[in-house]
C-alpha positions in Angstrom: 100.9 125.5 69.4 99.1 127.0 72.3 99.7 130.3 74.2 100.2 130.4 77.6 100.4 133.1 80.2 102.7 132.9 82.8 103.6 134.6 86.3 106.6 133.8 88.3 109.2 135.7 90.6 112.6 136.2 89.9 115.6 136.1 91.9 115.3 139.6 93.7 111.5 138.8 94.4 109.9 140.4 91.6 106.8 139.3 89.8 107.1 138.7 86.3 104.4 138.1 83.8 104.6 137.0 80.0 103.6 134.8 77.3 104.8 131.5 75.8 103.9 129.7 72.8 104.2 125.5 73.4 102.6 122.5 72.6 101.7 121.7 76.3 101.8 122.6 79.7 104.5 120.4 80.7 106.5 121.7 78.0 105.9 125.4 79.2 107.0 124.3 82.8 110.1 122.9 81.6 111.0 126.2 79.6 110.1 128.4 82.5 111.5 126.9 85.6 115.0 127.5 84.5 114.6 131.0 84.1 112.7 132.2 87.4 113.2 131.7 91.1 109.8 130.9 91.4 107.1 129.9 88.6 103.8 130.8 90.4 101.3 129.8 87.6 100.8 129.1 84.1 97.4 129.7 82.1 96.4 128.1 78.9 95.1 131.1 76.4 92.1 130.1 75.0 91.0 131.3 71.5 87.7 132.7 73.0 89.5 134.7 75.5 88.8 132.3 78.3 91.9 130.5 80.6 92.4 127.4 82.0 94.2 127.7 85.2 96.5 124.6 85.5 97.4 125.5 89.5 95.2 126.0 92.4 92.0 126.6 90.7 89.1 128.6 92.6 86.3 126.6 93.1 85.5 127.9 96.7 86.7 124.9 98.4 89.9 123.9 100.3 92.7 121.9 98.5 92.1 119.0 96.6 94.6 116.4 96.3 95.7 117.7 92.8 95.9 121.2 94.2 97.5 120.6 97.5 100.5 119.0 95.4 101.0 122.1 93.3 100.5 124.3 96.5 103.1 122.5 98.2 105.3 122.4 95.5 105.3 126.0 94.8 105.5 126.7 98.8 108.8 124.3 98.5 110.4 126.8 95.3 109.3 129.9 97.6 111.3 128.6 100.6 114.0 127.6 98.5 114.5 130.6 96.7 115.0 132.3 100.1 111.7 133.0 101.4 110.9 132.9 104.9 107.8 130.5 105.6 105.8 133.6 106.7 106.8 135.5 103.5 106.0 132.5 101.3 102.5 132.3 102.7 102.0 135.9 102.4 102.5 135.4 98.9 99.7 133.0 98.7 97.2 135.4 100.2 98.1 137.7 97.2 97.4 135.0 94.9 94.1 135.8 92.8 93.9 132.2 91.8 93.1 130.9 95.3 89.3 131.2 96.4 88.3 132.6 99.5 88.4 129.3 101.5 91.6 128.6 100.5 93.1 131.6 101.4 91.4 131.5 104.5 93.3 128.4 105.1 96.4 130.0 104.3 95.8 132.9 106.8 94.8 130.5 109.2 97.9 128.5 108.8 100.0 132.2 108.9 98.2 133.1 112.1 99.0 130.0 113.9 102.7 130.6 112.6 103.0 133.8 114.0 101.5 132.8 117.0 104.6 130.7 117.6 103.6 127.4 116.5 105.9 125.4 114.1 104.7 124.7 110.2 103.9 121.1 111.2 102.4 122.2 114.6 99.7 124.7 112.2 99.1 121.6 109.7 98.4 119.3 112.4 95.4 121.9 113.3 93.7 120.9 110.0 93.6 116.8 109.8 91.1 116.9 107.2 93.3 118.7 104.6 96.8 117.5 106.0 97.0 114.0 106.9 99.2 112.6 109.8 101.9 111.6 107.5 102.6 114.9 105.7 102.7 116.2 109.1 105.4 114.1 110.3 107.1 114.4 107.0 107.0 118.6 107.5 108.5 117.9 111.1 111.3 115.7 110.2 111.8 118.1 107.4 112.0 121.1 110.4 114.3 119.0 112.6 116.7 118.4 109.5 116.9 121.4 108.2 115.8 120.0 104.8 112.1 121.6 105.0 112.3 122.5 100.8 113.3 119.1 99.8 110.7 117.2 102.2 108.0 119.8 100.9 109.3 118.8 96.9 109.2 115.0 98.1 105.7 115.5 99.2 104.1 117.4 96.2 106.0 114.4 94.1 104.3 111.8 96.2 100.6 113.5 95.9 101.5 114.0 92.0 102.2 110.4 91.7 99.3 109.2 93.8 96.8 111.4 91.7 98.2 110.4 88.6 98.0 106.7 89.4 94.1 107.4 90.6 93.4 109.2 87.2 94.8 106.5 85.3 92.8 103.8 87.2 89.8 105.8 86.5 90.4 106.6 82.8 91.1 102.5 82.3 87.8 101.5 84.0 85.6 104.5 82.3 85.0 103.2 78.9 83.9 99.7 79.9 81.5 101.7 82.7 80.1 103.9 80.5 79.3 100.8 77.8 78.0 98.8 80.5 75.5 101.4 81.6 74.2 102.4 78.4 73.8 99.0 77.3 71.7 98.1 80.6 69.5 101.1 79.5 69.1 99.9 76.2 67.9 96.5 77.1 65.5 98.0 79.9 64.0 100.6 77.2 63.5 97.5 74.7 61.9 95.5 77.4 59.8 98.2 78.7 58.6 100.0 75.8 59.0 97.9 72.7 58.2 94.2 73.6 54.8 95.4 75.2 54.0 97.2 72.0 53.3 93.8 70.6 51.7 92.1 73.4 47.9 93.3 72.2 48.7 92.2 68.6 49.4 88.7 69.7 46.6 88.4 72.4 44.2 89.8 69.5 45.3 87.1 66.9 45.3 84.4 69.9 48.2 82.6 68.2 51.0 80.2 70.0 53.6 82.7 71.0 57.0 81.2 71.1 58.9 80.6 73.9 61.3 83.0 73.8 58.6 85.8 73.4 56.9 84.4 76.4 60.1 84.9 78.5 60.7 88.4 77.1 56.8 89.3 77.9 57.3 88.1 81.3 60.4 90.0 81.7 58.9 93.2 80.4 55.9 92.9 82.7 58.3 92.3 85.8 60.2 95.8 84.9 57.0 97.4 84.0 55.4 96.4 87.7 58.5 96.3 89.6 60.8 98.3 87.9 60.5 101.4 90.4 60.5 99.1 93.3 63.8 97.5 92.2 65.7 101.1 91.4 64.6 102.3 94.8 65.5 98.7 96.7 69.0 98.9 95.0 69.3 102.6 96.1 68.3 101.7 99.4 70.7 98.8 99.8 73.4 101.1 98.6 72.5 103.8 101.6 72.2 101.0 104.1 75.3 99.3 103.5 77.2 102.7 103.7 75.6 103.0 107.0 76.7 99.4 108.1 80.4 100.1 107.2 80.5 102.7 109.3 80.9 100.3 112.3 84.3 99.4 112.4 83.7 95.7 113.0 81.5 95.3 110.1 84.3 97.5 107.6 87.1 95.2 108.9 85.1 92.1 107.9 84.1 93.5 104.5 87.7 94.7 103.6 88.9 91.2 104.6 86.4 89.6 102.3 87.2 92.2 99.3 90.7 91.2 99.2 89.7 87.4 99.3 87.7 87.8 95.9 89.4 86.2 93.1 91.2 89.0 90.7 89.5 91.8 92.3 91.3 91.2 95.6 94.6 90.7 93.8 94.1 94.4 92.5 93.3 95.7 95.7 95.9 94.2 97.4 98.7 95.5 95.0 97.0 99.0 95.0 97.1 99.3 99.0 100.5 97.9 99.1 102.1 100.4 96.6 100.5 103.1 98.4 102.0 101.7 101.7 105.4 101.5 100.0 105.1 104.8 98.6 104.6 106.9 101.7 106.8 104.5 104.2 109.9 105.2 101.6 108.9 108.8 101.5 108.9 109.2 105.2 112.2 107.0 105.9 114.1 108.8 103.2 112.9 112.4 104.8 114.3 110.8 108.5 111.4 109.8 110.3 112.3 106.8 112.2 110.7 103.5 111.3 108.4 103.2 114.2 106.8 106.3 113.9 106.7 106.4 110.3 104.9 102.9 109.7 101.7 104.0 111.3 101.3 107.2 109.4 102.0 105.3 106.3 99.6 102.6 107.2 96.8 105.4 107.4 97.2 105.9 103.4 95.8 102.1 102.9 92.4 102.3 102.3 91.5 98.7 103.3 91.0 98.7 106.9 92.0 94.6 107.1 95.3 95.1 105.7 95.9 98.5 107.4 95.2 96.8 110.6 97.8 93.5 109.4 100.5 96.6 108.9 99.8 98.2 112.3 99.9 95.1 114.2 103.9 94.7 112.9 104.5 97.9 115.1 104.8 96.2 118.2 107.2 93.8 116.7 109.6 96.4 115.5 109.5 98.2 118.8 110.8 94.8 120.3 113.6 94.6 118.3 112.8 93.2 114.8 113.6 94.6 111.5 110.8 95.8 108.9 111.0 92.6 106.7 110.8 90.5 109.5 108.1 92.4 110.8 105.8 92.6 107.6 106.9 89.1 106.8 103.8 88.0 109.0 101.5 89.6 106.8 100.1 86.8 104.4 99.3 89.3 101.6 102.5 91.1 101.6 104.5 90.5 98.1 107.5 88.4 98.7 109.5 90.5 96.1 109.0 93.3 98.0 110.0 92.1 101.1 113.1 91.1 99.1 113.5 94.5 98.4 113.3 95.9 101.8 115.9 93.2 103.0 118.3 94.3 100.5 117.7 98.1 101.7 118.5 97.0 105.1 121.7 95.7 103.9 122.9 98.8 102.1 121.2 101.0 104.6 118.9 102.6 101.8 115.3 101.3 102.8 113.9 104.6 101.8 114.9 104.5 98.1 114.2 100.9 97.8 110.7 101.4 98.9 110.0 103.9 96.4 111.4 102.5 93.6 109.5 99.3 94.5 106.4 101.3 94.5 106.8 102.8 91.3 107.6 99.3 89.7 104.4 97.9 91.1 102.6 101.0 90.1 103.8 100.5 86.7 102.5 96.5 86.9 99.5 97.4 88.6 98.6 99.6 85.5 99.7 96.9 83.0 97.6 94.2 84.5 94.2 96.5 84.5 95.0 97.7 80.9 95.3 93.9 79.9 92.1 93.2 81.8 90.1 96.2 80.2 91.0 94.9 76.8 89.7 92.0 77.5 86.5 93.0 79.2 85.6 95.7 76.5 84.6 93.3 73.6 83.3 90.8 76.2 80.7 93.2 77.2 80.0 94.2 73.9 79.2 91.0 72.7 77.4 90.0 76.0 75.0 93.3 75.5 74.8 92.2 71.4 73.6 88.7 72.7 71.1 90.0 74.6 69.9 92.7 72.2 69.7 89.8 69.4 67.6 87.7 71.8 65.4 90.7 72.4 64.9 91.6 68.9 64.3 87.8 68.0 61.5 87.4 70.5 59.7 90.2 68.4 60.4 89.0 65.3 59.6 85.3 65.6 55.5 86.1 66.2 55.4 88.3 63.6 56.8 85.8 61.2 54.3 83.2 62.3 51.8 85.5 61.8 52.7 86.3 58.3 53.1 82.2 57.5 49.7 81.8 58.9 48.4 84.4 56.7 49.7 83.0 53.6 
């Protein structure tokens, strides 16, 4: 059991502090939320006296994606508890967990609102932090009078997106680490261990096995040109990043990526589920499809797929349904189109899109886990084979020398 220190606001707006023993942060939140109007933060108290802040952190920067989701969730709870928007923002200005830059951002939002701007208008002044899709959602919430609900939905979407990213990174971390360590080990063997036998072999002037000759050739190449190779790789990466700043090159590169076997399928599914989740949230919040689709397309990282979706906006403006417009996108899954059609018939497109996005996320994670489970042993076997070849290239000449000596 871990000890958690919490801060919350009761029904009259008074701050309450206390401690709680729970097995996890999720359990602490589940127990505390029903007891208070607003739960500000939960801190895990460490045995050495430190604390792990699980909400907004203070790293001297504006909100990251995870921090932004928690901040919006807390803002939703404050407004839902009866706080005005200005009063809710003032609460955050008194929040000790916020960094100076984060408080500066909240202060800027507060000043804009005090100057007569709407909340969506204030957010739109900071496009690098609050994307257009979020601003459109907040505007729809303001117009419908459901701002707390919309903010909560935004927070949940941000949390789900961050969770997906974390799972993808976790799944790929182990094979990437094994691969990097294996390459470094092979480079060490070729650049240091193998050259050690060169002098002995030359002194004895014996016939060198072909496998040893190959390793010596590779060793000489690494020692002479390895630095140039590393510089070339980094230079290529920098040049590629510079080249991809050109919209046309980026478009062509992204189109090529989605055509790569296996990798392309993962990229398509990931981008489509991002589109479906964001578009479903916007439609459910009352944003018209014609306005929601361009903003939702902006959540897609692949420029080629994004442009394919943006080209559908004109079709919708001409009177086509969402499913009819998206049908022209070859990469769009037929199953998702079927869900959209059912949603159009039932009048619940937004909910169907959100459900489809959740299913696609689980499918993507299962496929990735299956691929990683196959790749991990293959990487280990491949690296083991390479190391075995290097060891044989060292041992064979030694065995020959001993044989001759006998």
